[in-house]
Structure formats: C-alpha cells, structure tokens
N, C-alpha and C positions, 0 to 999 in steps of 0.2 A: 217283526220290529222290537217292539216291546219289550219281549222278552229276552234279546238280545241285548238290549239297551241297559233294563235293568242288570244282566248279570253282569256288564260292562263297566255297570255303577258301582253297583255292591261288592262290586271285586279291586275296584280302585281305591273305594274306602276301607276295604281290610285289607292293602296292600300298605296305605296310612296308617292305619291306626297298628298293622306291624312296623311300621318304622318308628313310633314311638314306643316299643317294646311294651305293647299291652301283651303281648306273649300267645292272644289266642285269634282263632278266625271269626269273627262275627259278625253278624248281620246286622248294618247300619240302622236298620230298620227296628232293630230292639224284636222282630217279630218271631226270627227263627234261627237257627244256627244250623253251622255245616253238618256234613253229615258224622256222627260218631262223637259228638259233643255237648254235654248235658246244656239244659237252657238256662239263658243268662235273661234277666230281669230289667226294665229301666232302670233301676236304681242304682243297679251294678252299671251298665253300660257311662252315667253318671258318675258314678266313682272312679273308673279307671281313666274316663278324662281330665277328672281334678285331679288323677295323680301325675297322669304325665308331665314333664316339664318339656313339652313340644307344644307349642302355642294352636289352639284348635279351638274352632266354631261352628254352631251348626244354625242355618238362616231357614226359615220354614217362611214360605208364600202363603196370604189369605185365597190370594187368586193363583191357582197351577200358571204354569208357561206352557204354554206348547212348542214343541222342538222343532215343528213343521215349516214355524213363519220364520221371514227375511231375517238375516242375521242384526241388521240395525233395530226391527223392533222385537228382537231377544233379549238384545241390549237394554233399548229405553224401555222395558217391561221390567228388566231388575232393580232399576231404581221408580218406577213408577207404581208398579203392582205393589200391593202392602205386604210387608214382610216384617218377622220380627226374631231374637234372637232368643233360639230356645234352649240351646245348650253353649257352653264354654268352661276353660280352665283359670286357672289365674292368671296363667302364662300370658295369655290371650290378651286378658285385661291390662295386665300389668303393661304391654308392649305398647298398647294403646292409650295408656296415660289412665284408666280408670279403675274403677273398684268392681271387682265380683259384680256386686250387690246393687249397682244402675247398670250391670250390662245388659243383662238377660230383661226381654222385654223392649231394646231397642231396635229401629229398622237394622237393613243393610246400611240403606241410602246414609243415615245419621253416622254408623260408625265409616263409611267409606262415601264421601260426599263424590259427584262425578267432576272429579277433574279429569286434565286430560291423561294421569299418569292412570289412573284407576280405569277411564273407561277403554283406553289400550287395550289394558289389561281382561275386561269384560269380554269387550272386542272376543280377542285372540281366544279367548275360553270359548264362547259358541264357534268360532270357525275351526278351534280343534277337538268338533264330537264332544266339547261339552267336559275333556275331561285336559287340565292345564295344571301343568308341574315346571316349580323353579321360576313364575316368573320373578324377575327382577325389576324392584322401583326403589329407586332414593327419594324420600324428602330430606328436606329441614325446619327444623323447629323452631318458635320463635326464637329461641336463645341463640340460632345460627347451627345449632350441630346437626351435622350431617349422619342419616340412619339410613343404610342398605338393605331391602330383606326381600327373599324367595318366597314368593306368594305358589300355592296350590288350589287348585277349587275342583270340586266332583259335586257329582248333580245325585238326588235321588229321582230314576225316570220311573214312570209307571201309565202303561197306555198313552205313551210320547205326551206326557205332562212330565213337568219338574214342580213336585214338590217343593223340596228344598235343597240346600248344597250346605257343603260345609267346604270351609274354606282353614287352610291351616298356611304359617310360614314359616321361617328361620330367620334368624338374623343373622345376617353374613357381613358386618360392618367390618370387624377386626380384620375377618378373614380377607374381603375385599381389600383393605386398606393394607394388609402384611404384601397381598399380590401384588398389587399398584407400585409399591414402593420395593418387591423384586424384581420391578418389568424397568421401574423408573432405574436401579441400580445396574439391571444389566446394559437397558440402552446407554448410561453415563459411562460403562466399564467399554463400552463399543467405540461410543465417542473418543476417547483415551486412548484405544490401541486399535483401534481402525479406520485412521485418519491419514490422509496425505505425508508421507514423508516420514513416517515412523514404522519401522519392522521389528516383529517381534517375532523371536526363534526360539523350539525348544529342539535342540539337538541332541541325540541318539550317543553314546558312547563311538559306533561305530563311523560317526560323520554324518549320517542317515539325517534326515529330517522330519521329526513328529509333528512340530507343528510349524507354521506361517503365517502371518498378517496377510489377506485376502489382499491388502491396500500395495504388495509387493509388486505389484503389474504395475500401479500408477506411478511407482517411486523409481524403478527401475526399468521396466519396459518389457520383462516377463513374468507370467504366470508360474504361480505359486506352486503347480502341481508340477513344471518346470525343473524345478529347482526340487522337486521329493525324488521325482526319476532320473535325475541325474546329480547328485550331492557334488559332483565336483562343476557344476556349471561358474557357479559364482566365483570359480579361482578364476574361467575365462576371461571376465568381463572385468578382472580386477587393472589397474592403471598398470602397465610394467615397473613402474617406476616407485609403485607401494606394493607389489608382491610379499615384499619380507616384514612390511609393518603388519599385513595381515595374516602372515605365516604364523603368527604367536598364536592365534586363534586355534588356528588345526592342530597346533604343538600342546595346549595345554588339555582338547582333547585326547589328543593321542597318549599323552602321558596319564591321563585322570588327573589334571591335578586341582589342587585343592585351592588354587587364588583367585581373584579377580582380576581379570583382564581387563585391559583398558586401550585402543589404538584410534588412530584416523585414517582413512585411506582414502584412494577415488575409486569409483564406480564408473564403466561405461554403459547408460543409458543405449536401450535397443536403436533409438533415434541418433545414437552418434557422438553426441555430449557427456560431455563428464560432469559424477555427484559427487560434491564431501559426502561423506557417512564418519560419525563418530559409532564408535559400538562399543559396547561395556558387557564380557561375560563373566556369568555367575553361574559356580557350579551348585548344582541343588545333590545332597546327602542321601542316603538311605536311614533305617534305623541303627546303621550297622556303622555307619561313618564314610560309608563309600559312596561316591561319585555315581550317582544313578543315570541323570542326564546335564545338560549343560542352557541354559535360557540367557537369551541374549538381548541386546535393545539394541537397533540399530536406527540413529536418527538421518536425519539431510542436515545437512552442516552448510551446503553452498552460500545461500544469500552471505551467514555468518562470514565465511572464509571470505567471501568477495567486501563486507562492510570492514574485514580487518586491514584486506587488501588496502581498500581506499581510505582507512584511517591513518596506516603508515605512510601514505604517498600522502596524505595533507599536512602532516606534521614533517615529511621531508619537506613540502612545499614552502610550508608557511617556516622554514628556518630558512629555507633559503630565496625566499620574499622578503624577509626582513634586511635579509644581505642587499638584495636588487634593489629594494624601494632606495637605498642611501644612493645605490650608483645612480639612480635614476633622476635623483634630485639633481644632484651636480650635473650629469649628460644633459636636463632640459633646458638648464639655464645656460650653460653653452649653446646649446640650440636654439634656445630661444635669439639669441645673438646674431647667427648665422641667417636665420629665417627675418629677422629684422633688420638688418644688412642687405641682403639679397632684396628683400621688400622696398629699402627705399633706391637698391640700384634699377629694379625695374620700374620704380614711377618717374625717374629722371630719362631715361632711354625710351627712345620711341622704339616700336615693334618690330618696324624693317631693319633696325639697328643686328648686326650678325651675335651680339653681343647676348642680347636678347631671349635668341633662344637658348642658349648655353647658360644662363642665371635662371632661368624658367627648369631645365631639366635640374640643375642646382638645389632647388628650391623643392623639383620632389622630391629629389636624394633626401633633404633634409625633413619633408613630411613624414615620407617611409621611416625613416631614424625614428622619427618624433612617436609613431607609432609601433616600432619595437621596445622604444623606452615605454609607455605605456602595458606592453607587453611582459619587459620585467616586472612591473608593478604587478599586474593582474595573475602572476604566480603566487603571489599569496592573497591573492583576494583583493587587490585595495587599489583597482583601477575597474573599474565599472565602464568605461567607454563607451562612445558617443553611440546609444542603438539608435536604428531607423528600420522602415521598412525595408525588402531587397528583394530583389527577383534574382533566385538561384540560379535562374539561367544566363542572366547578365555580366553576375559574380565569378561563375566558370569559367566562362567565355575570355573575359578579361585578363582573367591568371591566365587563363589557354593562349593567348596573343602573348606574354610577360615570357611564359616557358618555352614557347617553340623557339624565340632568342637564345634559349638559354641551353637548349639541346643540338648534342652531334646531330647529323645527318641521319646515322644508322641506328638511330631509338626515335622513334615511331609513336605519337601522342595522337590516341585516339579520345574522343570526347561523346558520351554519349550520353544525353539528356531524356530524361520521359517526358510524354506530354504531359501540358496540363500540369505542367509542376507550382507546389504551394508555395505563398510567399512565406518568409522566414522573419524574426528582426533580430537585427545584429549589427554588427562592426563591418563593415565592408573589407575595410583594412587586413581588420585581423583575423578573416576569417582566409581571405587571398594567402594571407602569410600562411595558416595551415597548409590551405591546399599546396604554396608551392614550396613550402619543406615538407612534403610527404612526395610531391613528385619528386624533388632534388635529393631524398632518399630514396627514391625509386633508381631513381638515373643512376648513382653510387652502385645499389646494388648489384646492374644489370652488366657494369663495364665495357661492353663494349655495343654490341647489338642486341636488341629487345622492343617490347612493347611495355609502354606504361599508357594505362587507362582510367579517364577519369569519368565514373559515373552519379550519375543522381535521381534518384526516384520518390516519389510517395513512401510513405512507409507507417505502418501503424504497430502500436506496442500493443498487445493482448496475452491473454494468456497463454496462450501457443506460442507468440512468435517469442517470449519471453525464457519460454525452454530452450532455446538456440543460441541466443546472445542477446545482451542490452538486459540482462535478468535485472536491473536493480531500478531501470526505468520506468517511473508513470505511466500506465496508461495512456494512449494519446495519440493523436496525428503527429507526426514529423516528416520530416523531410532526410533521407539518409542519403549522403556522400559516399563513396569508395574510392579507393586510390589503390589500383592494384597492377601488380608488376609480374613479369617470367625471371627477375634476378637469381639473387644466389640464395635465398632464405635466411630466415632466423632458427637458429637453434630451440627446439623446444623447452630448455631450461632457462631459455632468457628472455624467453618471449614476455613474461609477467614483468620483466625490469626496467622494459625499454624505455617506459613513460616515466623511470626515474630522473630526478637532475644528475648532471654527468654521465651520463651510464650512453656510453659507443662502442659500439663495435669493431669501429674504425681506429687505424691506426694511428700513433701520437699525430702525426701531420696532417691529419685528414680531417677532424670537426673536432668540438669539446662534448657535442654529446648532451648540448642545452636543448636541442630542438626538439625533439618529440615532448620534452617536458614541459616548452614554450606552448607544443599544439595541445596538451590534454589541459593546461590550463584554461587554456581560451577557450574551449571546447564546453569547460564546466563552466566559465563564466557566461555562458550564452546556453544554462540550462540544457548543454549538451549531454551524452554518454559515447563513449569510446569503444570499439569492439577489434582486436587484434588477432590474424591467424596467417601461420605460413608455414609452408614445408621446402625442406632443406633441398636448393638445388630446382626449385618447383617452381617459387615466388609467394610473394607475401599481399594482402591482401587489410589495407587498415581503414574503417567505417567509422562511417562517425551518426550520430542525427544530433538534430534542431529541432523543436516543436516551430508547427506553424504557425500563421497567426491570420487572421482574417481581415487585417486590416489593410488598406490600399494603400503603391508605392506615392509616395510625396514628391511632387516636382523641386529639386533641387535648384535654387538661382544664389549664382555667385556674385559679392556686390564688387564691384570694379573700386578702387583707392580717387577718383576722380568723382564717384556718385557718393562719397561720401560728405556728408556737412562738416563743417569746421566751425570756428566759434573765436570769442575774447574772452573768454574765461580764465580765471586763475585756478590751476593746477598744481598739485604737490605730487610730485615722483619721489617715491621711499626708497631704493633699493640700496644694497653694501657690493652687489656687482659694478664695476666702473662701465663698464663695457655696454650693460643692459640699460643702466642709467644714460647714458649716451644716444642712444640708438631709441629710447623711446624718446627721450628729449626731443630730436630732432624731428621725430615723427609728430609728436603735439604742435611743434613750433611751426612746422610745413602748415599746420591744417590752421593756421593763426592764434592757437592759443599763447596765453603767457604762461610759464613754466619755472617754477623754482622747484632744487631736487635738497635731496636729504640722503646720507650714507648708512643713517644708525636710529633705532628707535629714540632715543631721547631727542635725537638734533630735530627727529618727524615729529616728534608731540610741542616742542619747543616753536615750529615753524609754522606749526597747524592755531596755538595759541597768537601767535604773533601776527601773522601773515591773512589769517583767516581764508584760507583757499575754498573752492568752492566746490572743489571734491580732489580727494585723496586716493593716490593708485599705491598701493602697502605691498610691498611685499614681507612675506611671513616670516622667513628666518632670515632677521640681521642679529648685528651686535649690538649689546649694552641693553636695549628693550627687543624682544620678538613682537613678531605682530599682535601676539596676544595680548599683552603687554601694553601695547600701544592704545588697542581698544579699548582698554580694560580705562586706561587715563584719561582717552574720550569721553567714559561713561561717567568717570567721578567730576571731571570740569562743565561735565551739563551741555557738551558740546554735538552737535547733531548734524556732524560737515561728511555728508556722506560717501564711505568706502568703497572702492573696488578693490579687493583683495587678491594679491596672485602668490600663485606658488609653485613649484617643479615636483611638489608629492601627488600629484594625480590631479581627477575633476571634483568638481564643489560637493556632487553626490557623497565621494568619499572622502575628502580632504578631512575631515578630523578623525578618521579611522587611520589614515595615512601617519599625519601628524601627530598625532596626538591629543587634540585636542576636540573639543566640540562647542559650534559656535551658536550663538543665541539667534535665535528670529529675529529678525529686521536689524541686527548687529550691524551685517555690512550690505551695500545696495546691491553688490553683483562682484562676482566671481569671474577668474581668467585664470587657466593653469598652463602654465608654460609648459612647451614653446608654444607660442601661438604668431601666427602672422597678424602684422601691422595693422591691417584693416581691417579685421577681426577686432581688436583693441580700439585703434579709433571709432570704430561703428559702437562698440558695449558705451566708449566714453563719452559719446552721443547721446544715444539713450538713455543714460543714466541722468544727465546734468538735462534732457529736456523733461522728465519726469520731473527734478526739480524745481523746476519755471511754473510747473503748473500750477 
C-alpha cells in the first residue's frame, strides 16, 4: 500500500510541477528521477520553484501523520503537529502578503489558521485520498477586498506516513468575477426576453421560425414547437377583422423587404379570449446587404388597449356629465317643490283617505326621479349617492317584483341566486335602476317570446379569472350580477360602444341610448367592473361585479312627521325659488317656528344682521350674492349663526366639486341636498338647533 500511495503522491506533485512549466518529470523528494533523466540536486529544485509564477510551497511535519488515522484526527494533526515551511516561491509569499524571507520557517497553522474555510479544505483533502485539486476559497481582506483562490494539496507519503505536503493555489478572482458578470448578464437577458407578454421571433425568409420565445405558450396558449412545425398556425388564431393588418408582416418576408414594419392585431388565445398585440419586425442583412432573416418583437398590449378604452369613455362621460349636472340642478329644485307639497298634503290627510295612497305613489315616483337626477350627476362622478350595506338577495328580489309588472306574459323572468350571497355596499335605488335598465333592454331585444335571467353569485377575481373578463379589476372578493337574454344579440363590431352616451341600436322612436352609459357610470361609482358578451340571434349577457363588504346590515327606521319635535326659534330661509320658499316656510311654521325669508344673497345678509335668526337655511345658488359670498360675509362680520346649506348640485360630500367651491371645516352646521323630503329637513333643523342650545 505504501508504494502505491507514494507513487500516487509523487505522480501528483510531478503533474503539478508540469502544470507550472518546469518542463521535466522530477521526484518531489529530490532523491531520484524518472528513468532516462539526469540527476537534479536540491538547489535545482529550489531554483525551479522560485522561477515559476505559480504559487507553491512545501510544509514538513516534525512528526509524521499516519494516513490510517480517522479523518478527524488527521485534520486535527495538520494543525497540532509541529510543521515548518521548507520551500516556497515569491508568488506564494506575495499572495499571502508576506516577504519570502520571513515565510520559510513559519508553520502551516500560522499561514493557514484553522478557520471554517481552511478546516473544510483539509477535511476534503483527507477524504479525497489525500489528493485535493482546485478547492475554492473566498476570503475578504481587512480593507474589504474579496479574493477567490483554488487550492491544490499533495502529500509525500512513505510507509503510510505523511512527512510533508505540497500546497499550491491559483488566484481566480478576476476570472470568477467575469463568469459571474456573464451569468448575471445572461439572467438579465432572460428576464427581459423570456417574460410573459413578450414574444421574440426570428423568422427565415421562407416563413419558418428559427427562434420563438419559450413564453409564447403563456401568452397565446400554444407551445413554440407547434408554431415551428406549422408556421401557418399563427394565421389561424388571428381575429378575422385583423388578418389584413398582420398580412403586412408576411408580405414583407415574401418580398424580402428591408423596411421596418409595425402593426397591431388581435390573437385568439387557446382559452377563447382575444389578446391585443403590437409587433415590430426588423430585417437583418448579411454582409452583402441582402435580407438574411427577420427579427420581430410582439408585445401583449391588451391591458393598454383596455385602459385607452376606459380613458376615452371617461372623457365622454365627463363631457356629458358637465351638461347633466346643470340639468340635474334645475330638475332637483322642481322635485324639491313636488316632494314638499306632496309631503304637506300627506301630513294633512288621514291614512284612510283614498287620496292618501295616490299621493304616496306620487311621492314614490318623485323619489325615483330624484335618484335618476343623482344618476345624471354620477355620469361625471359628481354624485356619490348614499351608500349603505345591502342584501343582494333583497335587492334583486325587489327589482324582480317591479319588473314582473312591466313584462308581457310571453316573456319569462327567471331569478337565480346562489346560496350565502355576500353583502355589498351601495345605493339600493341606483343598483335597482341598473338591473331594471338591463332587463328592459333584454325585453326589447326579445321582441316577442323569450327568457330573461337575472343571476347573482359570489365571485373572486384572481390571476386565472382575469384572463377571461374583468381584466383590470383588482384581485379580491366580489358579487357578480348577470342579466342574460335569448334575444337578437348585439353585432360584435358594436359591442365595445354600447356603454357610450347616446349610443343605441334602437330606432329614433324607441329610446335615447342613455341607459347603458348610466348603467356603466353607476357601476363604476360602486367600484365595480362591467363585462358584456353577445352572439347575434343567440342572445346577450351583461355582467358586473361589486366588491363585497364584511359589514352587517343595518335596520333602517323611517321618522314620521308627527314624531319630529318642533320649536319657537327664529329661522331665516333664503332661496330664489318662490315655490321652494313658500313650501319650506309652510312646513317650518306648522312646526311652530317663526320664519323670515330672503330671495337673494344681499337680502339674506341684511336680515341676518338686523334680525339675528337662530338658524339660516341657505340655498347655494342665488342672485346678487351666492351662498359662498353670504358665508364669506358672515365670517367678515364675525357672525356665528349656524347655517344649513342646500343645493341641487349633489350630496354634501361632493358638493364642493360639483358647484366649483370648497367649504371650510366648520363653516356650515349641516348640508341637505335637493330634492329632500320635508321630514328629513325638519329633523335636520331640529338637530342643529338642539346642538346650538347645548
């Protein structure tokens, strides 16, 4: 065994010396040479070691190490046995930041302390039959400079005893850094080009593919190999309306065109959905200036297209909303009078009177009209409405009761609601209006006999469901509402326009086309998302999702007129509408209040100064001085009279946006939007006055 081990060690050291260009086979013991070579003395070995630029040194143990010991004992012995450096060259000393003169005589442990890295190196040397090559160690100097070295250790073994070891190393810091930079660059390249939504193509002149990004499968649902085997496969998944748009790509290849081609088109994913793509094709020329192949970048721009559509729609809605808000303001003033007069009549009538029910129905109609006015404001997001926790089941069932009275017996209304439907937060009247609008559209599409289905289910938006619809909706839990019919359907080229203001497929005498734009706006005001699909002569499905809420349903209590406490305080009512002024005055006087009136802003300020009312009911839009100017005057006069502001421009939370004014905190005591029911006004008046008396 000793002969074999010694032969192996001698061979290993010989090979190592060969690698450092000593150029001859030499016995590392300095005792003899391989056959056929002249003798070399110890001084010659020293000269050769000093000459090489490969760091190398030899350590001799004063007490030999038995190779038959356990690995752990051998490793410990390397540091525990006395050792001394007997040979080393300048490169070895330089790498350890020492002078060659001080290196000889130092022990192995002094030059290689038993750190974790050195311990693992010696351990693996012992486990590798005492031949260790290219063991990599990273070290960091006190200055923070990192170095990477590959060590090799070879022993001199006689009769199973290690008397000395040769150790050499190669500094691979720069080489490793370059390799790591190359790997990082390659990873960066892969991150850029092999990502979902981006397809890189290298096409030959004959139309076949030399390269296709692996992520083509995630983007269009077909593996790259399928396109390579059948180059015409791509033509089969193009949207029928976009075939000509993409043909310019193939035409450029056939004609070996040197022009850069850009185009946009739709591709049908294997799941049936269409994705928009932007493609840019660049011809690559050979050394002779001839087209060698074509490189293309195709980018999925579906989300961008959807955002562009949403932006265009939002701008159209804003333009219409500016017009609608002005109309709604005047409309609300008239509705306030209607509701107020009906309220006064109902308060005078006994509930058994036949007129009471008729007036109650008129009041309900006026309230619905008020919600329609709010919907007009919501077209420009200028009305947030009154949101509350809603039961989806009750919402749909109530809408269903109203719809059944509007449909002919030839149309069947099916309502299918999933169990355990989550609650949502919203405006009940607005959402019922959405459902009724969609159902009436379905009725008109059916013409004669047919089925309309209203469905609701709990719905989750995630990475998978967004591939099919609601592509821009945030991930989360929703309730999905669907209205489905088997009517005439909507042509595909018109489907993207159905939510635009005034767009309609009806004849001139059948409608204005405002309904679906209002539907869209109401749903968006509820943080919802809409999806529409239709097949001609098959039917249409319009679905929308509203976020769920964990809040519980609240019990709504209606305050009767006779339950509202009156008073004897002096109240100023300022409004330029004579009918509103008369109605509010009558209602307040019936509650015992003393009322004075003003028909413009100047008169209001003057009466506040001279009469000192305990409360001012102030309309925002008045001649001579607006409500804003009246409030400024009160502040200038240091008057702290509480003010309830009224306006037909929307609710208090969005009033400053709609009317173009921002109220200061504490500037008004309260706000009430027109139209209002007199009970609500009287209740608010009493609450503000009671607060002032505290």
